[in-house]
N, C-alpha and C positions, 0 to 999 in steps of 0.2 A: 845827301838827303833828297828825297823826292820833292820836286817843285810844289806839287799840290799839298803835301804835308807841311812844307815850310810856310806856305801861304796860310794854312789853317793855324799854325802856331803863331804867326804874326798877328792874326786876328784875335788871338787870345793872349793878352798881355800877362795874365796870371800864369799861364803855362810857360811863357818865355822867361819870366822872372824865376819861376821854380826851376827851370832847366839851367839857368845861369848859376843858381845857388847849388844845384846838384848835377854837375856835369856828367855823372855816370849815366844819367837818363839820355843825354845827347847821343852817347855811344850806343845805348840800347835801341833808341828810336832809329838811328841811322842803319843799324844792322837788321832790325826787325820792326817795321812800322806797325805791326799788329799789336804791339805792347802799348800803344797810345792810350787805350782805355785804362790800363793799369796806372800809367803815369798821371792821367787826369784824376783818378781816385787818390793816388798818393799826394797829389798837389792839394786836393781838398782837405785831406787830413793835415797836411803841413800848415796850411793857412787857416785851419779851424773852420772850414766851411761845410762840414758834414752836419746832418740833421741833429745827431746826438750832441755835437759840440755846440750848435746853436741853441738847442734846448737847455743845455747846461748853463750857458751864459744868461739866458732869460731867467732861469731859475735862480741864479746867483743875484741878478738884479732885483728880482721880486723879494728875495730874502733881505737884501740891503734896504729896500723900501720899508719892509715890515719892521726891521730893526730900528730904522729912523722914526717910524711912527710910534713904536713902543717908547723910544727915548723921549719923544715929544710929549707923549701921554704922561710919562713919569715926571716930567718937568712941571706939568700943569698941577699935579697933585701935591 
């Protein structure tokens, strides 16, 4: 693996963790460093860090709060 690429991966703990959990990416990166952006995107999907996944989590939390508020309102009545 190229030294500069390895230093970059060391600076990104999430990518190192992803690579350890998915060793096929180590082979891909070693053979062709230009696939790094694809690995970063796959890592984001794996760890739930995409914008869509974050919005879905926020939406779920909002729904939970609304449900709790409805339950509290029903107990008052």
